[in-house]
mmJSON file of the N, C-alpha and C atoms, coordinates in Angstrom:
{"data_MODEL":{"atom_site":{
"group_PDB":["ATOM","ATOM","ATOM","ATOM","ATOM","ATOM","ATOM","ATOM","ATOM","ATOM","ATOM","ATOM","ATOM","ATOM","ATOM","ATOM","ATOM","ATOM","ATOM","ATOM","ATOM","ATOM","ATOM","ATOM","ATOM","ATOM","ATOM","ATOM","ATOM","ATOM","ATOM","ATOM","ATOM","ATOM","ATOM","ATOM","ATOM","ATOM","ATOM","ATOM","ATOM","ATOM","ATOM","ATOM","ATOM","ATOM","ATOM","ATOM","ATOM","ATOM","ATOM","ATOM","ATOM","ATOM","ATOM","ATOM","ATOM","ATOM","ATOM","ATOM","ATOM","ATOM","ATOM","ATOM","ATOM","ATOM","ATOM","ATOM","ATOM","ATOM","ATOM","ATOM","ATOM","ATOM","ATOM","ATOM","ATOM","ATOM","ATOM","ATOM","ATOM","ATOM","ATOM","ATOM","ATOM","ATOM","ATOM","ATOM","ATOM","ATOM","ATOM","ATOM","ATOM","ATOM","ATOM","ATOM","ATOM","ATOM","ATOM","ATOM","ATOM","ATOM","ATOM","ATOM","ATOM","ATOM","ATOM","ATOM","ATOM","ATOM","ATOM","ATOM","ATOM","ATOM","ATOM","ATOM","ATOM","ATOM","ATOM","ATOM","ATOM","ATOM","ATOM","ATOM","ATOM","ATOM","ATOM","ATOM","ATOM","ATOM","ATOM","ATOM","ATOM","ATOM","ATOM","ATOM","ATOM","ATOM","ATOM","ATOM","ATOM","ATOM","ATOM","ATOM","ATOM","ATOM","ATOM","ATOM","ATOM","ATOM","ATOM","ATOM","ATOM","ATOM","ATOM","ATOM","ATOM","ATOM","ATOM","ATOM","ATOM","ATOM","ATOM","ATOM","ATOM","ATOM","ATOM","ATOM","ATOM","ATOM","ATOM","ATOM","ATOM","ATOM","ATOM","ATOM","ATOM","ATOM","ATOM","ATOM","ATOM","ATOM","ATOM","ATOM","ATOM","ATOM","ATOM","ATOM","ATOM","ATOM","ATOM","ATOM","ATOM","ATOM","ATOM","ATOM","ATOM","ATOM","ATOM","ATOM","ATOM","ATOM","ATOM","ATOM","ATOM","ATOM","ATOM","ATOM","ATOM","ATOM","ATOM","ATOM","ATOM","ATOM","ATOM","ATOM","ATOM","ATOM","ATOM","ATOM","ATOM","ATOM","ATOM","ATOM","ATOM","ATOM","ATOM","ATOM"],
"id":[1,2,3,4,5,6,7,8,9,10,11,12,13,14,15,16,17,18,19,20,21,22,23,24,25,26,27,28,29,30,31,32,33,34,35,36,37,38,39,40,41,42,43,44,45,46,47,48,49,50,51,52,53,54,55,56,57,58,59,60,61,62,63,64,65,66,67,68,69,70,71,72,73,74,75,76,77,78,79,80,81,82,83,84,85,86,87,88,89,90,91,92,93,94,95,96,97,98,99,100,101,102,103,104,105,106,107,108,109,110,111,112,113,114,115,116,117,118,119,120,121,122,123,124,125,126,127,128,129,130,131,132,133,134,135,136,137,138,139,140,141,142,143,144,145,146,147,148,149,150,151,152,153,154,155,156,157,158,159,160,161,162,163,164,165,166,167,168,169,170,171,172,173,174,175,176,177,178,179,180,181,182,183,184,185,186,187,188,189,190,191,192,193,194,195,196,197,198,199,200,201,202,203,204,205,206,207,208,209,210,211,212,213,214,215,216,217,218,219,220,221,222,223,224,225,226,227,228],
"type_symbol":["N","C","C","N","C","C","N","C","C","N","C","C","N","C","C","N","C","C","N","C","C","N","C","C","N","C","C","N","C","C","N","C","C","N","C","C","N","C","C","N","C","C","N","C","C","N","C","C","N","C","C","N","C","C","N","C","C","N","C","C","N","C","C","N","C","C","N","C","C","N","C","C","N","C","C","N","C","C","N","C","C","N","C","C","N","C","C","N","C","C","N","C","C","N","C","C","N","C","C","N","C","C","N","C","C","N","C","C","N","C","C","N","C","C","N","C","C","N","C","C","N","C","C","N","C","C","N","C","C","N","C","C","N","C","C","N","C","C","N","C","C","N","C","C","N","C","C","N","C","C","N","C","C","N","C","C","N","C","C","N","C","C","N","C","C","N","C","C","N","C","C","N","C","C","N","C","C","N","C","C","N","C","C","N","C","C","N","C","C","N","C","C","N","C","C","N","C","C","N","C","C","N","C","C","N","C","C","N","C","C","N","C","C","N","C","C","N","C","C","N","C","C","N","C","C","N","C","C"],
"label_atom_id":["N","CA","C","N","CA","C","N","CA","C","N","CA","C","N","CA","C","N","CA","C","N","CA","C","N","CA","C","N","CA","C","N","CA","C","N","CA","C","N","CA","C","N","CA","C","N","CA","C","N","CA","C","N","CA","C","N","CA","C","N","CA","C","N","CA","C","N","CA","C","N","CA","C","N","CA","C","N","CA","C","N","CA","C","N","CA","C","N","CA","C","N","CA","C","N","CA","C","N","CA","C","N","CA","C","N","CA","C","N","CA","C","N","CA","C","N","CA","C","N","CA","C","N","CA","C","N","CA","C","N","CA","C","N","CA","C","N","CA","C","N","CA","C","N","CA","C","N","CA","C","N","CA","C","N","CA","C","N","CA","C","N","CA","C","N","CA","C","N","CA","C","N","CA","C","N","CA","C","N","CA","C","N","CA","C","N","CA","C","N","CA","C","N","CA","C","N","CA","C","N","CA","C","N","CA","C","N","CA","C","N","CA","C","N","CA","C","N","CA","C","N","CA","C","N","CA","C","N","CA","C","N","CA","C","N","CA","C","N","CA","C","N","CA","C","N","CA","C","N","CA","C","N","CA","C","N","CA","C","N","CA","C","N","CA","C"],
"label_alt_id":[null,null,null,null,null,null,null,null,null,null,null,null,null,null,null,null,null,null,null,null,null,null,null,null,null,null,null,null,null,null,null,null,null,null,null,null,null,null,null,null,null,null,null,null,null,null,null,null,null,null,null,null,null,null,null,null,null,null,null,null,null,null,null,null,null,null,null,null,null,null,null,null,null,null,null,null,null,null,null,null,null,null,null,null,null,null,null,null,null,null,null,null,null,null,null,null,null,null,null,null,null,null,null,null,null,null,null,null,null,null,null,null,null,null,null,null,null,null,null,null,null,null,null,null,null,null,null,null,null,null,null,null,null,null,null,null,null,null,null,null,null,null,null,null,null,null,null,null,null,null,null,null,null,null,null,null,null,null,null,null,null,null,null,null,null,null,null,null,null,null,null,null,null,null,null,null,null,null,null,null,null,null,null,null,null,null,null,null,null,null,null,null,null,null,null,null,null,null,null,null,null,null,null,null,null,null,null,null,null,null,null,null,null,null,null,null,null,null,null,null,null,null,null,null,null,null,null,null],
"label_comp_id":["MET","MET","MET","ASP","ASP","ASP","GLU","GLU","GLU","LEU","LEU","LEU","ILE","ILE","ILE","LYS","LYS","LYS","GLN","GLN","GLN","VAL","VAL","VAL","THR","THR","THR","GLU","GLU","GLU","LYS","LYS","LYS","ALA","ALA","ALA","GLY","GLY","GLY","ILE","ILE","ILE","SER","SER","SER","GLU","GLU","GLU","ALA","ALA","ALA","GLN","GLN","GLN","ALA","ALA","ALA","ARG","ARG","ARG","SER","SER","SER","ALA","ALA","ALA","VAL","VAL","VAL","GLU","GLU","GLU","THR","THR","THR","VAL","VAL","VAL","MET","MET","MET","GLY","GLY","GLY","PHE","PHE","PHE","ILE","ILE","ILE","LYS","LYS","LYS","ASP","ASP","ASP","ARG","ARG","ARG","LEU","LEU","LEU","PRO","PRO","PRO","GLU","GLU","GLU","PRO","PRO","PRO","ILE","ILE","ILE","ALA","ALA","ALA","GLY","GLY","GLY","GLN","GLN","GLN","VAL","VAL","VAL","ASP","ASP","ASP","THR","THR","THR","LEU","LEU","LEU","ILE","ILE","ILE","GLY","GLY","GLY","GLY","GLY","GLY","ALA","ALA","ALA","GLY","GLY","GLY","GLY","GLY","GLY","VAL","VAL","VAL","VAL","VAL","VAL","GLY","GLY","GLY","GLY","GLY","GLY","LEU","LEU","LEU","ALA","ALA","ALA","ASN","ASN","ASN","THR","THR","THR","ALA","ALA","ALA","GLY","GLY","GLY","ASP","ASP","ASP","VAL","VAL","VAL","LEU","LEU","LEU","GLY","GLY","GLY","GLY","GLY","GLY","LEU","LEU","LEU","GLY","GLY","GLY","GLY","GLY","GLY","MET","MET","MET","LEU","LEU","LEU","GLY","GLY","GLY","GLY","GLY","GLY","LYS","LYS","LYS","LYS","LYS","LYS","ASP","ASP","ASP"],
"label_asym_id":["A","A","A","A","A","A","A","A","A","A","A","A","A","A","A","A","A","A","A","A","A","A","A","A","A","A","A","A","A","A","A","A","A","A","A","A","A","A","A","A","A","A","A","A","A","A","A","A","A","A","A","A","A","A","A","A","A","A","A","A","A","A","A","A","A","A","A","A","A","A","A","A","A","A","A","A","A","A","A","A","A","A","A","A","A","A","A","A","A","A","A","A","A","A","A","A","A","A","A","A","A","A","A","A","A","A","A","A","A","A","A","A","A","A","A","A","A","A","A","A","A","A","A","A","A","A","A","A","A","A","A","A","A","A","A","A","A","A","A","A","A","A","A","A","A","A","A","A","A","A","A","A","A","A","A","A","A","A","A","A","A","A","A","A","A","A","A","A","A","A","A","A","A","A","A","A","A","A","A","A","A","A","A","A","A","A","A","A","A","A","A","A","A","A","A","A","A","A","A","A","A","A","A","A","A","A","A","A","A","A","A","A","A","A","A","A","A","A","A","A","A","A","A","A","A","A","A","A"],
"label_entity_id":["1","1","1","1","1","1","1","1","1","1","1","1","1","1","1","1","1","1","1","1","1","1","1","1","1","1","1","1","1","1","1","1","1","1","1","1","1","1","1","1","1","1","1","1","1","1","1","1","1","1","1","1","1","1","1","1","1","1","1","1","1","1","1","1","1","1","1","1","1","1","1","1","1","1","1","1","1","1","1","1","1","1","1","1","1","1","1","1","1","1","1","1","1","1","1","1","1","1","1","1","1","1","1","1","1","1","1","1","1","1","1","1","1","1","1","1","1","1","1","1","1","1","1","1","1","1","1","1","1","1","1","1","1","1","1","1","1","1","1","1","1","1","1","1","1","1","1","1","1","1","1","1","1","1","1","1","1","1","1","1","1","1","1","1","1","1","1","1","1","1","1","1","1","1","1","1","1","1","1","1","1","1","1","1","1","1","1","1","1","1","1","1","1","1","1","1","1","1","1","1","1","1","1","1","1","1","1","1","1","1","1","1","1","1","1","1","1","1","1","1","1","1","1","1","1","1","1","1"],
"label_seq_id":[1,1,1,2,2,2,3,3,3,4,4,4,5,5,5,6,6,6,7,7,7,8,8,8,9,9,9,10,10,10,11,11,11,12,12,12,13,13,13,14,14,14,15,15,15,16,16,16,17,17,17,18,18,18,19,19,19,20,20,20,21,21,21,22,22,22,23,23,23,24,24,24,25,25,25,26,26,26,27,27,27,28,28,28,29,29,29,30,30,30,31,31,31,32,32,32,33,33,33,34,34,34,35,35,35,36,36,36,37,37,37,38,38,38,39,39,39,40,40,40,41,41,41,42,42,42,43,43,43,44,44,44,45,45,45,46,46,46,47,47,47,48,48,48,49,49,49,50,50,50,51,51,51,52,52,52,53,53,53,54,54,54,55,55,55,56,56,56,57,57,57,58,58,58,59,59,59,60,60,60,61,61,61,62,62,62,63,63,63,64,64,64,65,65,65,66,66,66,67,67,67,68,68,68,69,69,69,70,70,70,71,71,71,72,72,72,73,73,73,74,74,74,75,75,75,76,76,76],
"pdbx_PDB_ins_code":[null,null,null,null,null,null,null,null,null,null,null,null,null,null,null,null,null,null,null,null,null,null,null,null,null,null,null,null,null,null,null,null,null,null,null,null,null,null,null,null,null,null,null,null,null,null,null,null,null,null,null,null,null,null,null,null,null,null,null,null,null,null,null,null,null,null,null,null,null,null,null,null,null,null,null,null,null,null,null,null,null,null,null,null,null,null,null,null,null,null,null,null,null,null,null,null,null,null,null,null,null,null,null,null,null,null,null,null,null,null,null,null,null,null,null,null,null,null,null,null,null,null,null,null,null,null,null,null,null,null,null,null,null,null,null,null,null,null,null,null,null,null,null,null,null,null,null,null,null,null,null,null,null,null,null,null,null,null,null,null,null,null,null,null,null,null,null,null,null,null,null,null,null,null,null,null,null,null,null,null,null,null,null,null,null,null,null,null,null,null,null,null,null,null,null,null,null,null,null,null,null,null,null,null,null,null,null,null,null,null,null,null,null,null,null,null,null,null,null,null,null,null,null,null,null,null,null,null],
"Cartn_x":[85.052,83.844,83.525,83.811,83.401,84.052,85.381,85.906,85.228,84.763,84.012,82.712,82.035,80.832,80.988,82.114,82.293,82.644,83.348,83.695,82.437,81.566,80.365,79.505,79.28,78.487,79.034,80.418,80.97,80.878,81.179,81.138,79.772,78.767,77.426,76.575,76.936,76.25,74.852,75.039,73.976,74.232,73.243,73.429,74.182,74.766,75.523,74.756,73.464,72.485,72.327,72.005,71.751,73.146,74.192,75.472,75.783,75.479,75.631,74.672,73.414,72.491,72.938,73.625,73.898,75.251,76.183,77.398,76.977,76.182,75.735,75.093,74.113,73.442,74.461,75.424,76.353,77.408,77.688,78.55,77.847,76.488,75.65,75.539,75.257,75.098,76.59,77.634,78.958,79.194,78.894,79.212,78.413,77.188,76.131,76.582,77.305,77.664,79.262,79.935,81.295,81.163,82.185,82.389,82.507,81.926,82.071,83.407,84.615,85.853,86.215,85.822,86.203,85.163,83.871,82.978,83.133,83.916,84.09,85.312,86.055,87.175,86.821,85.675,85.312,85.251,84.635,84.539,85.937,86.834,88.395,88.853,88.736,89.308,88.635,87.406,86.774,87.386,87.299,87.76,89.253,90.197,91.605,92.527,91.926,92.78,92.259,93.044,92.704,92.827,93.922,93.971,92.993,92.588,91.424,90.307,89.967,88.604,88.576,89.673,89.674,89.235,89.892,89.467,87.96,87.538,86.142,85.166,85.646,84.842,84.706,85.802,85.752,85.009,85.02,84.06,82.663,82.371,80.992,80.645,81.392,80.97,80.551,81.586,81.44,80.0,79.804,78.444,77.345,77.443,76.29,76.016,77.176,77.122,76.328,76.739,76.284,74.702,74.085,72.703,72.038,72.715,72.143,71.967,72.909,72.767,71.665,71.519,70.362,69.032,69.032,67.716,67.515,68.376,68.126,68.915,69.793,70.674,71.951,72.838,74.007,74.893,75.311,76.122,77.484,78.632,80.012,80.279],
"Cartn_y":[24.686,23.851,23.415,24.265,23.928,22.488,22.252,20.849,19.636,19.841,18.968,18.672,19.753,19.393,18.837,19.301,18.55,17.118,16.559,15.144,14.492,15.143,14.391,14.162,15.171,15.142,13.973,13.849,12.678,11.36,11.313,10.025,9.509,10.416,9.945,9.912,10.413,10.527,11.419,12.458,13.446,14.591,15.728,17.04,17.869,18.973,19.71,20.36,20.706,21.211,20.372,19.059,18.189,17.865,17.888,17.668,18.949,20.087,21.26,21.264,20.874,20.718,19.59,18.54,17.453,17.935,18.678,19.188,20.195,21.19,22.146,21.665,20.472,19.921,19.425,18.593,17.825,18.852,19.837,20.926,21.597,21.877,22.523,21.598,20.253,19.268,19.197,19.193,19.084,20.362,21.545,22.766,22.952,22.512,22.591,21.798,20.833,19.913,20.186,21.028,21.409,22.522,22.567,23.685,24.965,26.176,27.466,27.754,27.761,28.005,27.11,25.823,24.942,25.073,25.178,25.248,26.457,27.51,28.717,28.416,27.472,27.104,26.045,25.523,24.464,25.175,26.396,26.998,27.066,27.6,27.841,26.493,25.489,24.214,23.613,23.741,23.372,24.126,25.482,26.399,26.151,25.874,26.067,24.718,23.547,22.457,21.298,21.494,20.578,19.201,18.686,17.279,16.653,17.459,17.251,17.234,18.282,18.265,17.134,16.788,15.554,14.343,14.169,13.026,12.94,14.197,14.231,13.881,14.612,14.281,12.905,12.179,10.729,9.953,10.168,9.578,9.839,11.228,11.569,10.927,10.83,10.499,8.99,8.201,6.946,6.426,7.33,7.008,7.465,8.55,8.971,8.215,7.721,6.76,5.493,4.893,3.733,3.825,5.137,5.383,5.399,6.067,6.174,4.9,3.811,2.546,1.767,2.027,1.342,1.834,3.19,3.748,3.765,3.07,2.897,3.859,4.598,5.609,4.975,5.703,5.437,4.399,3.285,2.424,2.261,2.262,2.206,0.832],
"Cartn_z":[113.315,113.37,111.901,110.908,109.633,109.411,109.646,109.338,110.013,111.065,111.915,111.211,110.855,110.118,108.76,108.022,106.717,107.141,108.128,108.348,108.692,109.593,109.859,108.694,107.998,106.596,105.765,105.695,104.781,105.466,106.814,107.304,107.646,107.939,108.283,106.831,105.851,104.683,104.875,105.608,105.729,105.225,105.11,104.642,105.374,104.948,105.863,106.748,106.399,107.442,108.586,108.304,109.317,110.146,109.61,110.269,111.142,110.704,111.506,112.798,112.517,113.637,114.718,114.123,115.112,115.866,115.242,115.758,116.929,116.499,117.306,118.617,118.46,119.516,120.497,119.948,120.802,121.395,120.736,121.422,122.571,122.414,123.392,124.676,124.322,125.351,126.322,125.499,126.244,127.107,126.351,127.25,128.211,128.357,129.447,130.575,130.415,131.42,132.023,131.346,131.981,132.743,133.719,134.526,133.595,134.052,133.239,132.704,133.489,132.927,131.67,131.678,130.765,129.516,129.908,128.901,128.089,128.498,127.715,126.603,126.913,126.158,124.975,125.038,124.052,122.698,122.58,121.143,120.674,121.499,120.967,120.63,121.281,120.821,119.578,119.298,118.109,117.008,117.191,116.169,115.805,116.616,116.528,116.643,116.926,117.151,116.157,115.067,113.847,114.235,114.886,115.225,116.126,117.072,118.066,117.254,116.44,115.727,114.806,114.211,113.23,113.937,115.257,115.969,116.417,116.843,117.192,115.989,114.807,113.66,113.288,113.36,112.925,113.969,115.243,116.042,116.117,115.782,115.697,114.313,113.263,112.049,112.184,112.84,113.134,113.883,114.861,115.68,114.768,114.117,113.367,112.102,111.615,110.466,110.71,111.949,112.604,112.79,113.333,113.461,112.251,111.156,109.927,109.193,109.375,108.844,109.568,110.737,111.378,111.065,110.759,110.314,108.799,108.086,106.641,105.759,106.51,105.791,105.029,104.507,103.96,104.698,104.173,104.725,104.008,104.685,104.038,103.581],
"occupancy":[1.0,1.0,1.0,1.0,1.0,1.0,1.0,1.0,1.0,1.0,1.0,1.0,1.0,1.0,1.0,1.0,1.0,1.0,1.0,1.0,1.0,1.0,1.0,1.0,1.0,1.0,1.0,1.0,1.0,1.0,1.0,1.0,1.0,1.0,1.0,1.0,1.0,1.0,1.0,1.0,1.0,1.0,1.0,1.0,1.0,1.0,1.0,1.0,1.0,1.0,1.0,1.0,1.0,1.0,1.0,1.0,1.0,1.0,1.0,1.0,1.0,1.0,1.0,1.0,1.0,1.0,1.0,1.0,1.0,1.0,1.0,1.0,1.0,1.0,1.0,1.0,1.0,1.0,1.0,1.0,1.0,1.0,1.0,1.0,1.0,1.0,1.0,1.0,1.0,1.0,1.0,1.0,1.0,1.0,1.0,1.0,1.0,1.0,1.0,1.0,1.0,1.0,1.0,1.0,1.0,1.0,1.0,1.0,1.0,1.0,1.0,1.0,1.0,1.0,1.0,1.0,1.0,1.0,1.0,1.0,1.0,1.0,1.0,1.0,1.0,1.0,1.0,1.0,1.0,1.0,1.0,1.0,1.0,1.0,1.0,1.0,1.0,1.0,1.0,1.0,1.0,1.0,1.0,1.0,1.0,1.0,1.0,1.0,1.0,1.0,1.0,1.0,1.0,1.0,1.0,1.0,1.0,1.0,1.0,1.0,1.0,1.0,1.0,1.0,1.0,1.0,1.0,1.0,1.0,1.0,1.0,1.0,1.0,1.0,1.0,1.0,1.0,1.0,1.0,1.0,1.0,1.0,1.0,1.0,1.0,1.0,1.0,1.0,1.0,1.0,1.0,1.0,1.0,1.0,1.0,1.0,1.0,1.0,1.0,1.0,1.0,1.0,1.0,1.0,1.0,1.0,1.0,1.0,1.0,1.0,1.0,1.0,1.0,1.0,1.0,1.0,1.0,1.0,1.0,1.0,1.0,1.0,1.0,1.0,1.0,1.0,1.0,1.0],
"B_iso_or_equiv":[0.0,0.0,0.0,0.0,0.0,0.0,0.0,0.0,0.0,0.0,0.0,0.0,0.0,0.0,0.0,0.0,0.0,0.0,0.0,0.0,0.0,0.0,0.0,0.0,0.0,0.0,0.0,0.0,0.0,0.0,0.0,0.0,0.0,0.0,0.0,0.0,0.0,0.0,0.0,0.0,0.0,0.0,0.0,0.0,0.0,0.0,0.0,0.0,0.0,0.0,0.0,0.0,0.0,0.0,0.0,0.0,0.0,0.0,0.0,0.0,0.0,0.0,0.0,0.0,0.0,0.0,0.0,0.0,0.0,0.0,0.0,0.0,0.0,0.0,0.0,0.0,0.0,0.0,0.0,0.0,0.0,0.0,0.0,0.0,0.0,0.0,0.0,0.0,0.0,0.0,0.0,0.0,0.0,0.0,0.0,0.0,0.0,0.0,0.0,0.0,0.0,0.0,0.0,0.0,0.0,0.0,0.0,0.0,0.0,0.0,0.0,0.0,0.0,0.0,0.0,0.0,0.0,0.0,0.0,0.0,0.0,0.0,0.0,0.0,0.0,0.0,0.0,0.0,0.0,0.0,0.0,0.0,0.0,0.0,0.0,0.0,0.0,0.0,0.0,0.0,0.0,0.0,0.0,0.0,0.0,0.0,0.0,0.0,0.0,0.0,0.0,0.0,0.0,0.0,0.0,0.0,0.0,0.0,0.0,0.0,0.0,0.0,0.0,0.0,0.0,0.0,0.0,0.0,0.0,0.0,0.0,0.0,0.0,0.0,0.0,0.0,0.0,0.0,0.0,0.0,0.0,0.0,0.0,0.0,0.0,0.0,0.0,0.0,0.0,0.0,0.0,0.0,0.0,0.0,0.0,0.0,0.0,0.0,0.0,0.0,0.0,0.0,0.0,0.0,0.0,0.0,0.0,0.0,0.0,0.0,0.0,0.0,0.0,0.0,0.0,0.0,0.0,0.0,0.0,0.0,0.0,0.0,0.0,0.0,0.0,0.0,0.0,0.0],
"pdbx_formal_charge":[null,null,null,null,null,null,null,null,null,null,null,null,null,null,null,null,null,null,null,null,null,null,null,null,null,null,null,null,null,null,null,null,null,null,null,null,null,null,null,null,null,null,null,null,null,null,null,null,null,null,null,null,null,null,null,null,null,null,null,null,null,null,null,null,null,null,null,null,null,null,null,null,null,null,null,null,null,null,null,null,null,null,null,null,null,null,null,null,null,null,null,null,null,null,null,null,null,null,null,null,null,null,null,null,null,null,null,null,null,null,null,null,null,null,null,null,null,null,null,null,null,null,null,null,null,null,null,null,null,null,null,null,null,null,null,null,null,null,null,null,null,null,null,null,null,null,null,null,null,null,null,null,null,null,null,null,null,null,null,null,null,null,null,null,null,null,null,null,null,null,null,null,null,null,null,null,null,null,null,null,null,null,null,null,null,null,null,null,null,null,null,null,null,null,null,null,null,null,null,null,null,null,null,null,null,null,null,null,null,null,null,null,null,null,null,null,null,null,null,null,null,null,null,null,null,null,null,null],
"auth_seq_id":[1,1,1,2,2,2,3,3,3,4,4,4,5,5,5,6,6,6,7,7,7,8,8,8,9,9,9,10,10,10,11,11,11,12,12,12,13,13,13,14,14,14,15,15,15,16,16,16,17,17,17,18,18,18,19,19,19,20,20,20,21,21,21,22,22,22,23,23,23,24,24,24,25,25,25,26,26,26,27,27,27,28,28,28,29,29,29,30,30,30,31,31,31,32,32,32,33,33,33,34,34,34,35,35,35,36,36,36,37,37,37,38,38,38,39,39,39,40,40,40,41,41,41,42,42,42,43,43,43,44,44,44,45,45,45,46,46,46,47,47,47,48,48,48,49,49,49,50,50,50,51,51,51,52,52,52,53,53,53,54,54,54,55,55,55,56,56,56,57,57,57,58,58,58,59,59,59,60,60,60,61,61,61,62,62,62,63,63,63,64,64,64,65,65,65,66,66,66,67,67,67,68,68,68,69,69,69,70,70,70,71,71,71,72,72,72,73,73,73,74,74,74,75,75,75,76,76,76],
"auth_comp_id":["MET","MET","MET","ASP","ASP","ASP","GLU","GLU","GLU","LEU","LEU","LEU","ILE","ILE","ILE","LYS","LYS","LYS","GLN","GLN","GLN","VAL","VAL","VAL","THR","THR","THR","GLU","GLU","GLU","LYS","LYS","LYS","ALA","ALA","ALA","GLY","GLY","GLY","ILE","ILE","ILE","SER","SER","SER","GLU","GLU","GLU","ALA","ALA","ALA","GLN","GLN","GLN","ALA","ALA","ALA","ARG","ARG","ARG","SER","SER","SER","ALA","ALA","ALA","VAL","VAL","VAL","GLU","GLU","GLU","THR","THR","THR","VAL","VAL","VAL","MET","MET","MET","GLY","GLY","GLY","PHE","PHE","PHE","ILE","ILE","ILE","LYS","LYS","LYS","ASP","ASP","ASP","ARG","ARG","ARG","LEU","LEU","LEU","PRO","PRO","PRO","GLU","GLU","GLU","PRO","PRO","PRO","ILE","ILE","ILE","ALA","ALA","ALA","GLY","GLY","GLY","GLN","GLN","GLN","VAL","VAL","VAL","ASP","ASP","ASP","THR","THR","THR","LEU","LEU","LEU","ILE","ILE","ILE","GLY","GLY","GLY","GLY","GLY","GLY","ALA","ALA","ALA","GLY","GLY","GLY","GLY","GLY","GLY","VAL","VAL","VAL","VAL","VAL","VAL","GLY","GLY","GLY","GLY","GLY","GLY","LEU","LEU","LEU","ALA","ALA","ALA","ASN","ASN","ASN","THR","THR","THR","ALA","ALA","ALA","GLY","GLY","GLY","ASP","ASP","ASP","VAL","VAL","VAL","LEU","LEU","LEU","GLY","GLY","GLY","GLY","GLY","GLY","LEU","LEU","LEU","GLY","GLY","GLY","GLY","GLY","GLY","MET","MET","MET","LEU","LEU","LEU","GLY","GLY","GLY","GLY","GLY","GLY","LYS","LYS","LYS","LYS","LYS","LYS","ASP","ASP","ASP"],
"auth_asym_id":["A","A","A","A","A","A","A","A","A","A","A","A","A","A","A","A","A","A","A","A","A","A","A","A","A","A","A","A","A","A","A","A","A","A","A","A","A","A","A","A","A","A","A","A","A","A","A","A","A","A","A","A","A","A","A","A","A","A","A","A","A","A","A","A","A","A","A","A","A","A","A","A","A","A","A","A","A","A","A","A","A","A","A","A","A","A","A","A","A","A","A","A","A","A","A","A","A","A","A","A","A","A","A","A","A","A","A","A","A","A","A","A","A","A","A","A","A","A","A","A","A","A","A","A","A","A","A","A","A","A","A","A","A","A","A","A","A","A","A","A","A","A","A","A","A","A","A","A","A","A","A","A","A","A","A","A","A","A","A","A","A","A","A","A","A","A","A","A","A","A","A","A","A","A","A","A","A","A","A","A","A","A","A","A","A","A","A","A","A","A","A","A","A","A","A","A","A","A","A","A","A","A","A","A","A","A","A","A","A","A","A","A","A","A","A","A","A","A","A","A","A","A","A","A","A","A","A","A"],
"auth_atom_id":["N","CA","C","N","CA","C","N","CA","C","N","CA","C","N","CA","C","N","CA","C","N","CA","C","N","CA","C","N","CA","C","N","CA","C","N","CA","C","N","CA","C","N","CA","C","N","CA","C","N","CA","C","N","CA","C","N","CA","C","N","CA","C","N","CA","C","N","CA","C","N","CA","C","N","CA","C","N","CA","C","N","CA","C","N","CA","C","N","CA","C","N","CA","C","N","CA","C","N","CA","C","N","CA","C","N","CA","C","N","CA","C","N","CA","C","N","CA","C","N","CA","C","N","CA","C","N","CA","C","N","CA","C","N","CA","C","N","CA","C","N","CA","C","N","CA","C","N","CA","C","N","CA","C","N","CA","C","N","CA","C","N","CA","C","N","CA","C","N","CA","C","N","CA","C","N","CA","C","N","CA","C","N","CA","C","N","CA","C","N","CA","C","N","CA","C","N","CA","C","N","CA","C","N","CA","C","N","CA","C","N","CA","C","N","CA","C","N","CA","C","N","CA","C","N","CA","C","N","CA","C","N","CA","C","N","CA","C","N","CA","C","N","CA","C","N","CA","C","N","CA","C","N","CA","C","N","CA","C","N","CA","C","N","CA","C"],
"pdbx_PDB_model_num":[1,1,1,1,1,1,1,1,1,1,1,1,1,1,1,1,1,1,1,1,1,1,1,1,1,1,1,1,1,1,1,1,1,1,1,1,1,1,1,1,1,1,1,1,1,1,1,1,1,1,1,1,1,1,1,1,1,1,1,1,1,1,1,1,1,1,1,1,1,1,1,1,1,1,1,1,1,1,1,1,1,1,1,1,1,1,1,1,1,1,1,1,1,1,1,1,1,1,1,1,1,1,1,1,1,1,1,1,1,1,1,1,1,1,1,1,1,1,1,1,1,1,1,1,1,1,1,1,1,1,1,1,1,1,1,1,1,1,1,1,1,1,1,1,1,1,1,1,1,1,1,1,1,1,1,1,1,1,1,1,1,1,1,1,1,1,1,1,1,1,1,1,1,1,1,1,1,1,1,1,1,1,1,1,1,1,1,1,1,1,1,1,1,1,1,1,1,1,1,1,1,1,1,1,1,1,1,1,1,1,1,1,1,1,1,1,1,1,1,1,1,1,1,1,1,1,1,1]
}}}
């Protein structure tokens, strides 16, 4: 999850604490909506699937970066 947080921090131009809060919020949202057997695997996926995590981080960073730009944050 640290890699995901790092990428969100870089892409969105926000602090590590803000990125961690955003990632944890999104992960909680996703896990709450998945069937229990699948929800239990989400932490494993985030912790051990670098390629998937990188893709998720890029997507999350793009979304959060766009929001930051709309709200006067960092623009690339």
